[in-house]
N, C-alpha and C positions, 0 to 999 in steps of 0.2 A: 743226669741227662734229661733234657727237655724235648718234648715233641709238640708239634703244633697242629691244630686243626685248620682246615681250609675255609670253613664257614666264616664269612665276613671279609674274605679277600676280594679285591677289586682289580679290574683291568681297564686301562685307559689307552686311547689312541691319540697321538699328537699329529704334528704336521710332517711334511716330506722331510726325510732325514737320511742322507746317504751314509753307508758304513764308513768307518775310518779307512783311509787309503794308506796301507802299510803299517797300521798299528791298531791297538785296541782303543775303544771308546772308554771314556771316564764318566762318572756321574755328573760332573760339571758340564759335559757336552750336551746334557739334556735340560739344563736350567732355563733356557729360553723358550722351551716348548709351552704351548697352550694345550692343556689336556682336556679331552672329553671322555667321561666315564662311559663305558659300554654296559648297558643294563637291559633287562635282567639276564644274568649269566648263569648257566647250569654247570658248565665245565670249561676250565681254561686250558687244560692239556699239559703236556710236558715240554720242558726246554732244558738245554744244557749241551755242552760239547761232547761229541763222540769223535775220537780220532781214527782216521782211516789207516789201514795197514799198508806199508810200502815194503816190497820184497825184492830181493836180488838172488838169483840162482847162480851160485858159483860152480861152474862146470868142473874145474880141476879139484875142487874140494868135495863136491857132492853134497853141498849143504845150502839151504835157503837161509839167507840173512834177513832179519826183520827189523824194521824201524817204524817209529811212529811217523805218520804222514800229516796231512792237513786236518784241521779241526772243522767240524760241522756242527753248529748248534741245533740243527734239526728243524723239524716242522711241528707245529702245534695246531690242534683243532679246537677252536673256541665255539662252544654251542650256547646259543642264546634263545630265549623266548622272543619270537619276532615281535618287534614294536616299531611300527612305521614312523613314530614321532620321536624316537630316542635319538638324540644328537650323536652319541657314540656309534650306534648302528648305522645311521645315515653316513657317517664318515667312513665306516668300514665298507659299506656298499660302494661309495664313491671311490675309495682307494682300490677296490677290486677292479675297477675299470681303467686303472692307470698302470704304467710300468715302473712307477716310483717305489722307493722304500719309504716306510713311515716309522716314526718313533712310537714305541710302546712302553708302557709302565705297568707293572703289576705291584700292587700294595697288599702285603699280608696283614692279617689281623693278629699281630704278635708283639705289640709294644709291651715293655715292662710295666708292671703294676705300680711301680714307684719311680720317682725321679722328678727333676725340675720341669721337664717338658718331654715326656716319653714319645717316641716315634716308632712307627711300624717299619719293618724291613721292606726293601724295594728291590725290584729287578727292572733294569732298563735294557732295551735292545732295539735294533731296527729289523724290520721284516717287510717282505713283499706280501701283499694281500692277494693270494692266489685265487680265492673264491669267496663268494657270498651266496650260498645256495639255500633255498628253503626246503625244509624236510616236512613232508606231509605223510605222517606215518599211518596211524589207524583212527577210527572214528572217535575214540576217547582221547586221542593225542592232542598235544598243543602244537601249534604251528611254530617251528623252530627255524632259526637262521644259523647256519653252520659256516664258519669261515676258516680256511686253511691259511696259516701264516708260515711262510718260509723265512726263518730267522737267518739273516745274512750279516750278523756282526757277533762280536762277543756278547755275553750276557753280563752286564755290570751288576754286581751284588752290593747292596748297601744294607748292612746289618741293623737290626732294631737297636735303639739306644735309649738311655734314660734322659738324655738331654737333647 
């Protein structure tokens, strides 16, 4: 079993991208994006589907029936060291002022050590940029930009490969 560290991972913002209407997005749906890396990043957050519970109370049986309902990929909080000149941060700030969904890409630092052309694993998704707020903590703190991303698509997983 292999486990992977987070150090060296990167997050990127692309352009306006609406979630698929009636289906899941694929990795190929993100090939036309122009990506801006968001730097420097302290924390990317969590992502992935959680399914809601749907219930039905059957009166005559006296039993609650449960089924899996709709999936929600959640929200993630990206914490950055505020940099007013960073292209990625500028894009995040601009996206927070719109009602559009944007393409995002996370690249892990997990490519195989050997292979013809090793590649890191990737995660693609669309999200609404709900906030871009500055955190002014204490006198010894660093000015941080925190952005909440509401993921509104499936998360496309592309595994690391040797080629």
